[in-house]
LOPA-144514 format. One record per residue (C-alpha): residue number from 1; residue in three letters; chain; x, y, z. Coordinates in nm, 4 decimals. Layout:
BEGIN
ATOM    i   aa  ch         X         Y         Z
ATOM  NUM  ALA   A         X         Y         Z
...
//
This chain:
BEGIN
ATOM    i   aa  ch         X         Y         Z
ATOM    1  UNK   A   -2.6639    2.7005   -2.4882
ATOM    2  UNK   A   -2.4706    2.4977   -2.2375
ATOM    3  UNK   A   -2.2938    2.7126   -1.9809
ATOM    4  UNK   A   -1.9145    2.7110   -1.9615
ATOM    5  UNK   A   -1.9383    2.5184   -1.6351
ATOM    6  UNK   A   -2.1503    2.2451   -1.7922
ATOM    7  UNK   A   -1.9307    2.2304   -2.1003
ATOM    8  UNK   A   -1.6207    2.1668   -1.8944
ATOM    9  UNK   A   -1.8011    1.9285   -1.6612
ATOM   10  UNK   A   -1.8818    1.7021   -1.9524
ATOM   11  UNK   A   -1.5245    1.7168   -2.0741
ATOM   12  UNK   A   -1.3757    1.6046   -1.7446
ATOM   13  UNK   A   -1.4146    1.2569   -1.6038
ATOM   14  UNK   A   -1.6159    1.2850   -1.2844
ATOM   15  UNK   A   -1.5049    1.1200   -0.9620
ATOM   16  UNK   A   -1.8010    0.9577   -0.7899
ATOM   17  UNK   A   -2.1586    1.0813   -0.8175
ATOM   18  UNK   A   -2.0919    1.4181   -0.6589
ATOM   19  UNK   A   -2.0102    1.5873   -0.9911
ATOM   20  UNK   A   -2.2879    1.4677   -1.2177
ATOM   21  UNK   A   -2.5236    1.3126   -0.9651
ATOM   22  UNK   A   -2.7090    0.9867   -1.0132
ATOM   23  UNK   A   -2.8198    0.9802   -1.3752
ATOM   24  UNK   A   -3.1160    0.7656   -1.2852
ATOM   25  UNK   A   -3.2497    1.0451   -1.0643
ATOM   26  UNK   A   -3.1838    1.3123   -1.3257
ATOM   27  UNK   A   -3.4349    1.1955   -1.5858
ATOM   28  UNK   A   -3.8082    1.2120   -1.6324
ATOM   29  UNK   A   -4.0272    0.9723   -1.8253
ATOM   30  UNK   A   -4.2692    1.0656   -2.0999
ATOM   31  UNK   A   -4.4769    0.8442   -2.3262
ATOM   32  UNK   A   -4.2158    0.6527   -2.5264
ATOM   33  UNK   A   -3.9207    0.8826   -2.4491
ATOM   34  UNK   A   -3.6819    0.9262   -2.1589
ATOM   35  UNK   A   -3.5309    1.2713   -2.1079
ATOM   36  UNK   A   -3.1512    1.2689   -2.0703
ATOM   37  UNK   A   -2.9247    1.4919   -1.8670
ATOM   38  UNK   A   -2.8503    1.7362   -2.1494
ATOM   39  UNK   A   -2.5140    1.8343   -2.0012
ATOM   40  UNK   A   -2.3927    1.4808   -2.0761
ATOM   41  UNK   A   -2.4960    1.4872   -2.4416
ATOM   42  UNK   A   -2.3129    1.6413   -2.7362
ATOM   43  UNK   A   -2.4430    1.6991   -3.0864
ATOM   44  UNK   A   -2.1534    1.7476   -3.3251
ATOM   45  UNK   A   -2.1119    1.8181   -3.6950
ATOM   46  UNK   A   -1.8226    1.6081   -3.8232
ATOM   47  UNK   A   -1.6501    1.5464   -4.1570
ATOM   48  UNK   A   -1.8427    1.2898   -4.3572
ATOM   49  UNK   A   -1.8031    1.1296   -4.6984
ATOM   50  UNK   A   -1.7954    1.2460   -5.0584
ATOM   51  UNK   A   -2.1713    1.1951   -5.0880
ATOM   52  UNK   A   -2.2433    1.3366   -4.7426
ATOM   53  UNK   A   -1.9745    1.5951   -4.6599
ATOM   54  UNK   A   -2.1115    1.6666   -4.3120
ATOM   55  UNK   A   -2.2230    1.4014   -4.0642
ATOM   56  UNK   A   -2.4201    1.4257   -3.7403
ATOM   57  UNK   A   -2.2945    1.2471   -3.4294
ATOM   58  UNK   A   -2.4856    1.2318   -3.1021
ATOM   59  UNK   A   -2.2394    1.1478   -2.8244
ATOM   60  UNK   A   -2.3498    1.0602   -2.4705
ATOM   61  UNK   A   -2.1229    1.0372   -2.1651
ATOM   62  UNK   A   -2.2637    0.7109   -2.0257
ATOM   63  UNK   A   -1.9981    0.6359   -1.7627
ATOM   64  UNK   A   -1.7291    0.8581   -1.6162
ATOM   65  UNK   A   -1.4296    0.6282   -1.6644
ATOM   66  UNK   A   -1.2887    0.8627   -1.9292
ATOM   67  UNK   A   -1.4192    1.1830   -2.0904
ATOM   68  UNK   A   -1.5833    1.1264   -2.4270
ATOM   69  UNK   A   -1.5195    1.4769   -2.5616
ATOM   70  UNK   A   -1.3910    1.8241   -2.4831
ATOM   71  UNK   A   -1.5359    2.1548   -2.6000
ATOM   72  UNK   A   -1.3471    2.4827   -2.6184
ATOM   73  UNK   A   -1.4895    2.8201   -2.7077
ATOM   74  UNK   A   -1.8372    2.9015   -2.8317
ATOM   75  UNK   A   -1.9977    3.0201   -3.1554
ATOM   76  UNK   A   -1.8520    2.7863   -3.2634
ATOM   77  UNK   A   -1.7708    2.5334   -2.9943
ATOM   78  UNK   A   -1.4632    2.3447   -3.1102
ATOM   79  UNK   A   -1.4907    1.9749   -3.0254
ATOM   80  UNK   A   -1.2035    1.7453   -2.9400
ATOM   81  UNK   A   -1.3514    1.4007   -3.0243
ATOM   82  UNK   A   -1.1874    1.2028   -2.7451
ATOM   83  UNK   A   -1.4178    0.9073   -2.8171
ATOM   84  UNK   A   -1.2048    0.8375   -3.1255
ATOM   85  UNK   A   -0.8897    0.7827   -2.9172
ATOM   86  UNK   A   -0.9937    0.4783   -2.7120
ATOM   87  UNK   A   -1.2362    0.1866   -2.6963
ATOM   88  UNK   A   -1.5423    0.3765   -2.5752
ATOM   89  UNK   A   -1.7687    0.0713   -2.5382
ATOM   90  UNK   A   -1.9888    0.1212   -2.2324
ATOM   91  UNK   A   -1.8331    0.4619   -2.1613
ATOM   92  UNK   A   -1.9636    0.6699   -2.4501
ATOM   93  UNK   A   -2.2782    0.6304   -2.6537
ATOM   94  UNK   A   -2.2484    0.7234   -3.0225
ATOM   95  UNK   A   -2.5267    0.7557   -3.2772
ATOM   96  UNK   A   -2.4256    0.8346   -3.6338
ATOM   97  UNK   A   -2.7180    0.7514   -3.8661
ATOM   98  UNK   A   -3.0942    0.6971   -3.8876
ATOM   99  UNK   A   -3.0611    0.3764   -3.6895
ATOM  100  UNK   A   -2.9384    0.5848   -3.3981
ATOM  101  UNK   A   -3.1538    0.8989   -3.4128
ATOM  102  UNK   A   -3.4740    1.0530   -3.5464
ATOM  103  UNK   A   -3.7080    1.3476   -3.4817
ATOM  104  UNK   A   -3.9984    1.3368   -3.2339
ATOM  105  UNK   A   -4.2575    1.6128   -3.1976
ATOM  106  UNK   A   -4.5637    1.6069   -2.9711
ATOM  107  UNK   A   -4.4999    1.2358   -2.8918
ATOM  108  UNK   A   -4.4949    1.1468   -3.2622
ATOM  109  UNK   A   -4.1900    0.9847   -3.4254
ATOM  110  UNK   A   -4.1141    1.1562   -3.7569
ATOM  111  UNK   A   -3.8397    0.9129   -3.8567
ATOM  112  UNK   A   -4.0265    0.7991   -4.1683
ATOM  113  UNK   A   -4.1147    1.1437   -4.3027
ATOM  114  UNK   A   -3.8151    1.3533   -4.1860
ATOM  115  UNK   A   -3.4422    1.2841   -4.1838
ATOM  116  UNK   A   -3.1714    1.4752   -3.9991
ATOM  117  UNK   A   -2.9158    1.6560   -4.2111
ATOM  118  UNK   A   -2.6402    1.9133   -4.1616
ATOM  119  UNK   A   -2.6001    2.1868   -4.4191
ATOM  120  UNK   A   -2.3571    2.4740   -4.4500
ATOM  121  UNK   A   -2.5232    2.8141   -4.4465
ATOM  122  UNK   A   -2.2996    3.1164   -4.4785
ATOM  123  UNK   A   -2.0357    3.0977   -4.2076
ATOM  124  UNK   A   -2.2076    2.8354   -3.9912
ATOM  125  UNK   A   -2.3711    2.4925   -4.0023
ATOM  126  UNK   A   -2.7408    2.4182   -3.9536
ATOM  127  UNK   A   -2.9013    2.0995   -3.8216
ATOM  128  UNK   A   -3.2184    2.0430   -4.0220
ATOM  129  UNK   A   -3.5105    1.8067   -4.0346
ATOM  130  UNK   A   -3.5485    1.7528   -4.4085
ATOM  131  UNK   A   -3.8902    1.6228   -4.5222
ATOM  132  UNK   A   -3.9111    1.3390   -4.7727
ATOM  133  UNK   A   -4.1334    1.5497   -4.9990
ATOM  134  UNK   A   -3.8548    1.8116   -5.0230
ATOM  135  UNK   A   -4.0721    2.0855   -4.8817
ATOM  136  UNK   A   -3.9436    2.3457   -4.6356
ATOM  137  UNK   A   -3.6948    2.1922   -4.3901
ATOM  138  UNK   A   -3.7228    2.2342   -4.0153
ATOM  139  UNK   A   -3.4345    2.4056   -3.8390
ATOM  140  UNK   A   -3.3434    2.2231   -3.5166
ATOM  141  UNK   A   -3.0022    2.3626   -3.4238
ATOM  142  UNK   A   -2.7041    2.5635   -3.5405
ATOM  143  UNK   A   -2.3322    2.5991   -3.4705
ATOM  144  UNK   A   -2.2728    2.9745   -3.4748
ATOM  145  UNK   A   -1.9611    2.9201   -3.6857
ATOM  146  UNK   A   -1.7413    2.6423   -3.8217
ATOM  147  UNK   A   -1.4733    2.4845   -3.6049
ATOM  148  UNK   A   -1.1143    2.4720   -3.7263
ATOM  149  UNK   A   -1.0861    2.1178   -3.5847
ATOM  150  UNK   A   -1.3470    1.9791   -3.8256
ATOM  151  UNK   A   -1.5741    1.8862   -3.5339
ATOM  152  UNK   A   -1.8244    2.1582   -3.4406
ATOM  153  UNK   A   -2.0710    2.1646   -3.1507
ATOM  154  UNK   A   -2.4364    2.1991   -3.2499
ATOM  155  UNK   A   -2.6578    2.4037   -3.0168
ATOM  156  UNK   A   -3.0233    2.3027   -3.0256
ATOM  157  UNK   A   -3.2842    2.5702   -3.0803
ATOM  158  UNK   A   -3.5063    2.6552   -2.7798
ATOM  159  UNK   A   -3.7485    2.3774   -2.6878
ATOM  160  UNK   A   -3.5451    2.0970   -2.8456
ATOM  161  UNK   A   -3.3740    1.8303   -2.6340
ATOM  162  UNK   A   -3.2284    1.4810   -2.6677
ATOM  163  UNK   A   -3.4323    1.1879   -2.5343
ATOM  164  UNK   A   -3.4105    0.8092   -2.5542
ATOM  165  UNK   A   -3.6761    0.5849   -2.7028
ATOM  166  UNK   A   -3.8570    0.3625   -2.4505
ATOM  167  UNK   A   -4.0682    0.0527   -2.5085
ATOM  168  UNK   A   -4.2760   -0.1141   -2.2397
ATOM  169  UNK   A   -4.0757    0.0649   -1.9719
ATOM  170  UNK   A   -3.7346   -0.0307   -2.1168
ATOM  171  UNK   A   -3.4930    0.2363   -2.2368
ATOM  172  UNK   A   -3.3563    0.1632   -2.5860
ATOM  173  UNK   A   -3.0465    0.2978   -2.7590
ATOM  174  UNK   A   -3.2292    0.5084   -3.0190
ATOM  175  UNK   A   -3.2062    0.8876   -2.9696
ATOM  176  UNK   A   -3.4846    1.1327   -3.0355
ATOM  177  UNK   A   -3.4436    1.5022   -3.1044
ATOM  178  UNK   A   -3.7601    1.5963   -2.9221
ATOM  179  UNK   A   -3.9923    1.8991   -2.9098
ATOM  180  UNK   A   -4.3249    1.9177   -2.7260
ATOM  181  UNK   A   -4.4932    2.1269   -2.9953
ATOM  182  UNK   A   -4.6674    1.9687   -3.2904
ATOM  183  UNK   A   -4.5030    1.9677   -3.6297
ATOM  184  UNK   A   -4.7678    2.2111   -3.7585
ATOM  185  UNK   A   -4.6915    2.4541   -3.4749
ATOM  186  UNK   A   -4.3190    2.4359   -3.5441
ATOM  187  UNK   A   -4.3690    2.4969   -3.9136
ATOM  188  UNK   A   -4.5792    2.8016   -3.8336
ATOM  189  UNK   A   -4.3011    2.9452   -3.6183
ATOM  190  UNK   A   -4.0764    3.1401   -3.8515
ATOM  191  UNK   A   -3.7880    3.1171   -3.6050
ATOM  192  UNK   A   -3.7742    2.7382   -3.6483
ATOM  193  UNK   A   -3.7882    2.7257   -4.0257
ATOM  194  UNK   A   -3.4938    2.7681   -4.2589
ATOM  195  UNK   A   -3.5284    3.0412   -4.5183
ATOM  196  UNK   A   -3.4189    2.8981   -4.8505
ATOM  197  UNK   A   -3.1016    3.0640   -4.9823
ATOM  198  UNK   A   -3.1157    3.2639   -5.3069
ATOM  199  UNK   A   -3.0812    3.0528   -5.6203
ATOM  200  UNK   A   -2.7932    3.2701   -5.7435
ATOM  201  UNK   A   -2.5626    3.3477   -5.4518
ATOM  202  UNK   A   -2.3406    3.6515   -5.4538
ATOM  203  UNK   A   -1.9923    3.5774   -5.5829
ATOM  204  UNK   A   -1.7365    3.5201   -5.3121
ATOM  205  UNK   A   -1.3750    3.6174   -5.3489
ATOM  206  UNK   A   -1.1593    3.3451   -5.1966
ATOM  207  UNK   A   -0.9210    3.4650   -4.9279
ATOM  208  UNK   A   -0.6843    3.1679   -4.9606
ATOM  209  UNK   A   -0.5940    2.9181   -5.2324
ATOM  210  UNK   A   -0.8431    2.6392   -5.2895
ATOM  211  UNK   A   -0.6772    2.3041   -5.2194
ATOM  212  UNK   A   -0.7919    1.9954   -5.4095
ATOM  213  UNK   A   -0.8272    1.7531   -5.1218
ATOM  214  UNK   A   -0.7385    1.3900   -5.1970
ATOM  215  UNK   A   -0.9895    1.2404   -4.9511
ATOM  216  UNK   A   -1.3493    1.3396   -4.8735
ATOM  217  UNK   A   -1.3193    1.2755   -4.4998
ATOM  218  UNK   A   -1.0477    1.5371   -4.4410
ATOM  219  UNK   A   -1.2727    1.8240   -4.5405
ATOM  220  UNK   A   -1.2852    2.0619   -4.2468
ATOM  221  UNK   A   -0.9912    1.8941   -4.0735
ATOM  222  UNK   A   -0.7470    2.1468   -3.9314
ATOM  223  UNK   A   -0.4629    1.9513   -4.0950
ATOM  224  UNK   A   -0.6321    1.8987   -4.4341
ATOM  225  UNK   A   -0.3776    2.0971   -4.6361
ATOM  226  UNK   A   -0.0835    1.9232   -4.4722
ATOM  227  UNK   A   -0.2439    1.5818   -4.5227
ATOM  228  UNK   A   -0.2734    1.6648   -4.8936
ATOM  229  UNK   A    0.0952    1.7623   -4.8933
ATOM  230  UNK   A    0.1884    1.4364   -4.7175
ATOM  231  UNK   A    0.0065    1.2415   -4.9886
ATOM  232  UNK   A    0.1838    1.4451   -5.2565
ATOM  233  UNK   A    0.5307    1.3566   -5.1267
ATOM  234  UNK   A    0.4367    0.9934   -5.0683
ATOM  235  UNK   A    0.4497    0.9863   -4.6885
ATOM  236  UNK   A    0.0952    0.8560   -4.6433
ATOM  237  UNK   A   -0.1835    0.7054   -4.8478
ATOM  238  UNK   A   -0.5527    0.6355   -4.8026
ATOM  239  UNK   A   -0.7574    0.3229   -4.7509
ATOM  240  UNK   A   -0.9252    0.1020   -5.0094
ATOM  241  UNK   A   -1.2615    0.2663   -4.9478
ATOM  242  UNK   A   -1.1206    0.6013   -5.0611
ATOM  243  UNK   A   -1.0996    0.7560   -4.7141
ATOM  244  UNK   A   -0.8040    0.8750   -4.5068
ATOM  245  UNK   A   -0.9432    0.8270   -4.1544
ATOM  246  UNK   A   -0.7633    1.1352   -4.0192
ATOM  247  UNK   A   -0.8526    1.0675   -3.6560
ATOM  248  UNK   A   -0.7394    0.7056   -3.6484
ATOM  249  UNK   A   -0.4512    0.6297   -3.4136
ATOM  250  UNK   A   -0.1033    0.5715   -3.5543
ATOM  251  UNK   A    0.0885    0.2659   -3.4355
ATOM  252  UNK   A    0.4603    0.2675   -3.3609
ATOM  253  UNK   A    0.5449    0.0694   -3.6748
ATOM  254  UNK   A    0.3220    0.2937   -3.8882
ATOM  255  UNK   A    0.5050    0.5993   -3.7542
ATOM  256  UNK   A    0.8377    0.4388   -3.8472
ATOM  257  UNK   A    0.7087    0.3590   -4.1946
ATOM  258  UNK   A    0.5942    0.7190   -4.2481
ATOM  259  UNK   A    0.9325    0.8513   -4.1348
ATOM  260  UNK   A    1.1299    0.6179   -4.3596
ATOM  261  UNK   A    0.9068    0.6984   -4.6583
ATOM  262  UNK   A    0.9691    1.0703   -4.6001
ATOM  263  UNK   A    1.3459    1.0098   -4.5993
ATOM  264  UNK   A    1.3273    0.8037   -4.9199
ATOM  265  UNK   A    1.1212    1.0789   -5.0834
ATOM  266  UNK   A    1.3659    1.3505   -4.9842
ATOM  267  UNK   A    1.6970    1.1707   -5.0386
ATOM  268  UNK   A    1.6811    0.9755   -5.3639
ATOM  269  UNK   A    2.0185    0.8077   -5.3120
ATOM  270  UNK   A    1.9314    0.6809   -4.9643
ATOM  271  UNK   A    1.9635    0.3041   -4.9398
ATOM  272  UNK   A    1.6895    0.1451   -4.7302
ATOM  273  UNK   A    1.6630   -0.2354   -4.7266
ATOM  274  UNK   A    1.3329   -0.3975   -4.8149
ATOM  275  UNK   A    1.3942   -0.7095   -4.6093
ATOM  276  UNK   A    1.6156   -0.8273   -4.3265
ATOM  277  UNK   A    1.7413   -1.1627   -4.2087
ATOM  278  UNK   A    1.6691   -1.0838   -3.8432
ATOM  279  UNK   A    1.5854   -0.7994   -3.6086
ATOM  280  UNK   A    1.7062   -0.7194   -3.2615
ATOM  281  UNK   A    1.3522   -0.6882   -3.1265
ATOM  282  UNK   A    1.1940   -1.0170   -3.0163
ATOM  283  UNK   A    0.8451   -0.8906   -3.1029
ATOM  284  UNK   A    0.9393   -0.7878   -3.4596
ATOM  285  UNK   A    1.0010   -1.1030   -3.6667
ATOM  286  UNK   A    1.1952   -1.0626   -3.9906
ATOM  287  UNK   A    0.8805   -1.1588   -4.1838
ATOM  288  UNK   A    0.6804   -0.8645   -4.0502
ATOM  289  UNK   A    0.5931   -0.5997   -4.3108
ATOM  290  UNK   A    0.7655   -0.3265   -4.1095
ATOM  291  UNK   A    1.0750   -0.5239   -4.0029
ATOM  292  UNK   A    1.3195   -0.3734   -4.2545
ATOM  293  UNK   A    1.2120   -0.0174   -4.1845
ATOM  294  UNK   A    1.2286   -0.0714   -3.8088
ATOM  295  UNK   A    1.5763   -0.2237   -3.8426
ATOM  296  UNK   A    1.6906    0.0701   -4.0584
ATOM  297  UNK   A    1.5501    0.3201   -3.8089
ATOM  298  UNK   A    1.7113    0.1455   -3.5150
ATOM  299  UNK   A    2.0519    0.1268   -3.6804
ATOM  300  UNK   A    2.0368    0.5014   -3.7443
ATOM  301  UNK   A    1.9223    0.5838   -3.3893
ATOM  302  UNK   A    1.5781    0.7013   -3.4982
ATOM  303  UNK   A    1.3978    0.4508   -3.2752
ATOM  304  UNK   A    1.4843    0.2292   -2.9834
ATOM  305  UNK   A    1.3103   -0.0363   -2.7799
ATOM  306  UNK   A    1.1506   -0.0071   -2.4387
ATOM  307  UNK   A    1.3043   -0.1067   -2.1058
ATOM  308  UNK   A    1.2221   -0.4734   -2.1684
ATOM  309  UNK   A    1.3938   -0.4731   -2.5066
ATOM  310  UNK   A    1.0739   -0.4957   -2.7115
ATOM  311  UNK   A    0.9486   -0.2535   -2.9760
ATOM  312  UNK   A    0.5688   -0.3015   -2.9469
ATOM  313  UNK   A    0.5027   -0.2402   -3.3182
ATOM  314  UNK   A    0.1228   -0.2401   -3.2960
ATOM  315  UNK   A    0.0982   -0.0176   -2.9875
ATOM  316  UNK   A   -0.0276    0.3389   -3.0496
ATOM  317  UNK   A    0.2547    0.5897   -3.0699
ATOM  318  UNK   A    0.1951    0.8747   -2.8267
ATOM  319  UNK   A    0.2418    1.2367   -2.9255
ATOM  320  UNK   A    0.5568    1.2654   -2.7153
ATOM  321  UNK   A    0.6984    0.9411   -2.8596
ATOM  322  UNK   A    0.6353    1.0783   -3.2074
ATOM  323  UNK   A    0.8317    1.3911   -3.1129
ATOM  324  UNK   A    1.1222    1.1737   -2.9977
ATOM  325  UNK   A    1.1237    0.9886   -3.3293
ATOM  326  UNK   A    1.1077    1.3107   -3.5302
ATOM  327  UNK   A    1.3840    1.4739   -3.3297
ATOM  328  UNK   A    1.6133    1.1817   -3.4050
ATOM  329  UNK   A    1.5011    1.1894   -3.7686
ATOM  330  UNK   A    1.5988    1.5561   -3.7921
ATOM  331  UNK   A    1.9354    1.4827   -3.6336
ATOM  332  UNK   A    1.9929    1.1950   -3.8761
ATOM  333  UNK   A    1.9042    1.4172   -4.1720
ATOM  334  UNK   A    2.1622    1.6730   -4.0691
ATOM  335  UNK   A    2.4326    1.4096   -4.0652
ATOM  336  UNK   A    2.3278    1.3017   -4.4160
ATOM  337  UNK   A    2.4191    1.6468   -4.5504
ATOM  338  UNK   A    2.7385    1.6818   -4.3506
ATOM  339  UNK   A    2.6039    1.8971   -4.0678
ATOM  340  UNK   A    2.6362    1.8552   -3.6937
ATOM  341  UNK   A    2.3287    1.6795   -3.5491
ATOM  342  UNK   A    2.2520    1.9599   -3.3025
ATOM  343  UNK   A    1.9092    2.1147   -3.3672
ATOM  344  UNK   A    1.8879    2.4925   -3.3510
ATOM  345  UNK   A    1.5472    2.6631   -3.3170
ATOM  346  UNK   A    1.3942    2.7871   -3.6402
ATOM  347  UNK   A    1.0951    2.9481   -3.4640
ATOM  348  UNK   A    1.0070    3.0819   -3.1224
ATOM  349  UNK   A    0.9762    2.8074   -2.8621
ATOM  350  UNK   A    0.6166    2.7564   -2.7527
ATOM  351  UNK   A    0.4982    2.7104   -2.3954
ATOM  352  UNK   A    0.2561    2.4288   -2.3154
ATOM  353  UNK   A    0.0335    2.4099   -2.0096
ATOM  354  UNK   A    0.0556    2.0345   -1.9450
ATOM  355  UNK   A    0.4188    1.9248   -1.9867
ATOM  356  UNK   A    0.5847    2.0626   -1.6725
ATOM  357  UNK   A    0.7695    1.7765   -1.5026
ATOM  358  UNK   A    0.7007    1.5359   -1.7886
ATOM  359  UNK   A    1.0001    1.3329   -1.9093
ATOM  360  UNK   A    0.9505    1.4830   -2.2560
ATOM  361  UNK   A    0.9201    1.8472   -2.1469
ATOM  362  UNK   A    1.2478    1.9693   -2.2997
ATOM  363  UNK   A    1.1987    1.7492   -2.6070
ATOM  364  UNK   A    0.8519    1.8902   -2.6788
ATOM  365  UNK   A    0.9683    2.2485   -2.6314
ATOM  366  UNK   A    1.2662    2.1841   -2.8601
ATOM  367  UNK   A    1.0412    2.0449   -3.1333
ATOM  368  UNK   A    0.8040    2.3378   -3.1002
ATOM  369  UNK   A    1.0928    2.5690   -3.1862
ATOM  370  UNK   A    1.2335    2.3397   -3.4552
ATOM  371  UNK   A    1.0184    2.3701   -3.7668
ATOM  372  UNK   A    0.7113    2.4110   -3.5385
ATOM  373  UNK   A    0.6753    2.0332   -3.5343
ATOM  374  UNK   A    0.5222    2.0276   -3.1834
ATOM  375  UNK   A    0.1997    2.2265   -3.1560
ATOM  376  UNK   A   -0.1065    2.2155   -2.9266
ATOM  377  UNK   A   -0.3596    1.9380   -2.9643
ATOM  378  UNK   A   -0.5765    2.0164   -3.2694
ATOM  379  UNK   A   -0.3932    2.3500   -3.2985
ATOM  380  UNK   A   -0.6082    2.5012   -3.0235
ATOM  381  UNK   A   -0.5382    2.6087   -2.6677
ATOM  382  UNK   A   -0.2066    2.5529   -2.4908
ATOM  383  UNK   A   -0.2118    2.1800   -2.4042
ATOM  384  UNK   A    0.0127    1.9388   -2.5919
ATOM  385  UNK   A   -0.1377    1.6183   -2.4460
ATOM  386  UNK   A    0.1939    1.4292   -2.4562
ATOM  387  UNK   A    0.0535    1.0902   -2.3560
ATOM  388  UNK   A   -0.2397    1.0979   -2.5984
ATOM  389  UNK   A   -0.2041    0.8693   -2.9024
ATOM  390  UNK   A   -0.0924    1.0539   -3.2148
ATOM  391  UNK   A   -0.3587    1.0547   -3.4857
ATOM  392  UNK   A   -0.3053    1.0220   -3.8594
ATOM  393  UNK   A   -0.3842    1.3873   -3.9251
ATOM  394  UNK   A   -0.1299    1.5286   -3.6787
ATOM  395  UNK   A    0.1376    1.2695   -3.7621
ATOM  396  UNK   A    0.1061    1.3665   -4.1288
ATOM  397  UNK   A    0.1276    1.7364   -4.0463
ATOM  398  UNK   A    0.4282    1.6947   -3.8171
ATOM  399  UNK   A    0.6172    1.4991   -4.0847
ATOM  400  UNK   A    0.5329    1.7555   -4.3523
ATOM  401  UNK   A    0.6587    2.0378   -4.1317
ATOM  402  UNK   A    0.9875    1.8583   -4.0791
ATOM  403  UNK   A    1.0124    1.7607   -4.4461
ATOM  404  UNK   A    0.9545    2.1102   -4.5846
ATOM  405  UNK   A    1.1516    2.2925   -4.3160
ATOM  406  UNK   A    1.4609    2.0796   -4.3801
ATOM  407  UNK   A    1.4518    2.1088   -4.7587
ATOM  408  UNK   A    1.7104    2.3886   -4.7508
ATOM  409  UNK   A    1.9542    2.1609   -4.5691
ATOM  410  UNK   A    1.9769    1.9003   -4.8412
ATOM  411  UNK   A    2.3133    1.8316   -4.9961
ATOM  412  UNK   A    2.3572    2.0042   -5.3341
//
């Protein structure tokens, strides 16, 4: 297992070669495979699709411009998939299917006869090499638990490592999960082979209500229940392919649209225009799909422009900007029911490790105490990450918290 030092080293962007060293000097060549610096590689189990609930990603920190991922804890290691928050081209390598990875044992590529698959086993996830003839699968790695973030670090079993395919001295993009032993030797080693589970498992008494999730790709997401609630009240919807894309960034106009839809859902007599003749923002023409909602939000002091007078509708909304919008939304709601706009804490105010001196420090702390709208990134640790783009999962959760917390303040 990676040491804590290595785990944090990968998560932090290195300055110069002194942290990671020259990658070219850190590898060794074998016949057809180039060994990588394993501290720069992450294997992660991630939410998949309805047909494949769990998906394998192999992430490589290629350059140190920005960190590709963060890992906290162990057994399981909870992964913050930073590669989903920016254009990682040239910075992070990502392999997500058989085009990007296969198994290699004793210098033999098993890509035709074995495929990589993640399966849930008890209270953890296993990385398996599943043979095409459906015989006994080969266990390659395990997680030691299941992450609450939906992204769980996979620790390779002893002897396994990640390499790159080479051809005529050139390194290619294909990843191998490599072991020096032969396949026959591995299959003889009981420690590497998965024991098939009993055909009739013991009944399990659920400890919490089972939620019927509206999208297959939110399974395992820490905000899955709140996303389902957001769909129920009409704040958000999915995409045409039937997915939700929980870790996709939210733009400023999308955030406004979600807020306005939550207000319409809660206050049936609220009058929100569907079109406007003009807007006060030069970069939001009246013909834009979001123009009416942006105009409504501006007129009610929910949003404002930047210092240049523009709104930047397609720019990602940061987590702190989302808090500013939601604070003003909460204040506006109070005026709708005849209350003073001042927000009083409903919960204990939370301390965050990374907001001291930030312009939004008091705002974030206020929204942590008001309906627990502001919480740590991925609900883990103590960092809020104010300047990080807000993702669809957290934006949905934050809106649901505000929506449900304020229900008691509606006018009779």
